[in-house]
N, C-alpha and C positions, 0 to 999 in steps of 0.2 A: 844945697847940693854941691858937693866938691867937684873939682874938675875931673873929667874922665881920664883914665890912663890912655896911652897911645893905642891906636886901633889894633896894631899887630899884637900888643900885649893883651888887650881885651879878648881877641880871638883865641890866643893861646890859653888864657884862663878858662874861657868857655869850653874849649876842647878838652882841657884837663878835667873840668867838671863833668862833662859827658862821659869821659873814660872812667872816672871814679864813682860818680853818683848813679849814672845811668848804665854803666858797664857796656858801652858801645864797643863793637869790634873795631879792630884796626882798619878794616876795609871801610866801615861806615865813617870812622873818624877822618880817613883820607878824603872821602867824598865831601864831608862837611868842610874840611880845610880848603878844598878846591873851590867850593861854592862861596865861602867867606872871603877867600882871596879875590874873587870877582868883585865883591862888595868894596873891598879896600881899593882895588884898582879904579872902580867907577867913581868913588868918592872924590878923588883928586884933592883939591884944596878945601873941600867942604868938611867941616867938623861933624863927627858922628852925631852929636847931640843936636845939631842944627839941621839935620836931614829932614826934609818934608815929603809928604806923600806925592806931590807933583814931581819932585826931583826923582823919587824912586821910580815912578812910572816912566820917566824919560830914560833912566838907567836900564830898565827892563826893555824898553823899545830899542835902545842901542844894542843890547845883547842879542835881541831877536834879529835885528838887522845884520848882525855879525854871524848869524847862522844857527843860534841855539833854538832848538825846537820848543814847542809849548810844554811838552813833558819835562824837558830838561829845566826850563825856566820855573816850572812849578816846584821842582826839587830845590832849585836855587832860592826861591822865595821862602820856602819852608825853613831852610837853614838860616836865612836872614831874620825871619820872625823869631826863631828860637834864640838867636843872639840878643835881640832887643828885649825879649822877655827876661833873659838872664841879667842883662844890664839893669833892667827895672828893679829886679829883686836885690841886686848887689849894690846898686848906686843910686836908686831912687829916680831914675829917668823914666817918666811915665809915658812919654810919647813913643809910640811904635809906628814909624812911618811906612811899615810894610802891611799893616792891617788893612784889609779890604781891597788889596791889590791882587789881581788875578793874572795868571799867565795867559797869553793868547792861545787859543785852541789850535791844536795841530790837526791837519787834515787826516781823517780816518783812512787807514790803508785797508783795502779789501783783502780778506783772507784768501790764500792761494788754494784753489781746489783743483784736483785732477779730473780729467774727463772720464766718463764711464769706460771708454775704450782703453784709456791709459791704465785705469784701475784693473781692468781685465788682463791687460798685458803684465802688470806688476804681479798679479796673484797667480799667474800660470807657473806652476812648479814642475820642473823637468827632473829634478833630483829626488831620490827617495831615501837619502840618508837621514838619520835621526834629527840633525840640526835643521835641515831643510823642512822636514815635516813640522818641527816645532815652530819655525819661522812663519810658515804658511798659516798655521793655526793662529798665531799671534796677529798677523796682519789681516787675516779674514775677520777675526773678531773685532779688531780695531776699526775696520771699515764698516762692518756689519752693524756695530752698536754705537759708534761715535764716541768711544771712550777717550778720556784724557790719558796721557802717557803714564802718569803716576797711578791712575786707576787700573790700567792694564797690568803694570808691574806688580801691583798689590793683590792681584787675584789669587785665590786658592781654588782647587777643584770643586769644593762644596758650594762655591758661589754660583756655579752654573747649574741651571735646572734644564736638563736636556729634554725631559718630557714636555715641559711647558715652553721650551725655546726662549729662555730668559736668562739674564745675568744680573746679579745683585752687586752693585759697586758702592764704595764709600768715596764720595766726592768731596769738594771743598767745604770747609766748615763741618767736617764729619757728618755730612748729610748723606743718607743712604737713598738710593733710587734703584728701580728695576727697569732694565732696558731689554727690548726684544733682541734675539739672536737669530740671524737668518739660517736657512737650511745649509748653505755652503759652509758657513762658519761652524755649525754644529758638526758637520761631517769632518771638517778639518780638525776640530778639537778632539773628537773621538779617536781619530787616527793618531793624534799626538799622545793622548792619554794611554793608548795601547803600548806606546814606546817609552813613556815618561820614566818608568821605573828603571830603565837602563842607564839613566843619568842621575836621577834625583837621589840625594842622601836619604837614609831611612827615616830620619826625623824632620825632613824638609817639607813644610806645608804648601810651598808655592806651586802655583799652576805651571809657570814657566821657569825652568831652571837652566843654569849654565852647564858647561862641560864638567865643572867641578862639583855639580850637584846642588848648588845653592841658588837662591832666588836671583833671577836675572835682573841686573840693575837697569835703570832708565837709560844710562849712557850706552850700555851694551845693546839695548833695543834700538836706539838711534843708529848705532853703527851697523847693525844687521839689516835695518831697513834701507839705509843708504847703499849697502853692498848689494842687496836684493835688486834695487833699482838699476844699478850698474849691470848686474848679470842679465837682467831682462832687456837691456839695451835702451833704457830711457835716457834721453839727453838732459833732462832736468833733474836737479837734486831733489830727492824725496825725503821729507822729514816727517816725524810722527804726527804733528798737528795738521799736516796737509790731509791725512787720512780722515781725521775728525771733521775738517772743513768739507772734504769731499762727501762724507756721509750726510752732513747737514744740507749741503747744496742739492745733492741728488734726491734726497727724501722730499725736500721742499719743492723741487721741480716736478716731482711725480704727484705729490699730494696737495700742495698748496696750504698745508695745515701748519701755520707758524706756531701755534700753541703746543701742538704735539712735538714738534722739533725742539721747542724750548724745554719741555719736560724730559725728553730723551737726552738732551745735552746737559741737563742739570743746571741751566741758567737761572739765577735768582730773579732776574728781570727780563721781560720780553724785549726790552730795548737792546739788550746784548745780542739777542737772536736776530733782530731785524736787519743786521748787516747782511745776512744771507739773502734777504730779498733783493739786494743790489746784484748779487751773483746770479740770482734767478732771472732778473731783468736782463742782464748781459746775455745769458743763455737764450732767452726768448728773442732778444734783438738779433742775435746771430741766426736763429732759426727763421725769423721773419725775413732777414736780408737774403737768405738762401732760397726761401720758398715763395715769397710773394712776387707775382709777375711784374709788379710795378715798383719793386723796391730797388732793383738793380739799376745802377747808372749806365747810361749808354756810353760805349767806348768811342773815343774820339779818333 
């Protein structure tokens, strides 16, 4: 085995290979460069071919102590593994000191759910102009059925079964599912469809359209929801996924049926849905503290 080129030269050759052979975007290449620069900095005087798994673990530990999250470190390790695989192919270095090394787990953040009272406040519509009617229909459906943002934006009128109170959506992995639609959402959707033709272009199939008559983008939905929250006097920022979280939390609080919530959310694994049990416990704990005669602490 011949001596390896300098680390910075190896990194550049690898990035060039990713750009040409794998056709990675400039954004992805910039992320790889950033992660591989961390490797170069952590190496110090250690030669790349002499790096061992214990040394790599210590490097990861130092980066974690400097504030890198488990998720960020997982991406860093992926970039490092790729570099060593490239070196093995090009230079015959068979040792990959990153194999088998995992990033520390990051603490799971609980999803942010709005209270039922806050949702009621958000969905109170005082205006009857066409855009407000459209927005109320969107947000009622969002909350009623726990849709993802992309699923909501991709809906067409034929996806709604008003008689059956259901909506058919195409979720992640092109998997189709049917979700119930509540009475309030059905009412709001019918009010919007009565006005939709005043905005929609003749050949536009989308359920929700912009002032220009085209399918409303996910970015526009985000902006309209934030504006709606401000108009209704909410002090917290309201974003689309909060409505999905609120749907899941409130249904679970009422039914306790985790499997049903999993199906409606379109989660492939129930472990993804189980995070809402933590929200449910928080809700129950607050109820207990407020209601149980021996839960309250005596004031000093």
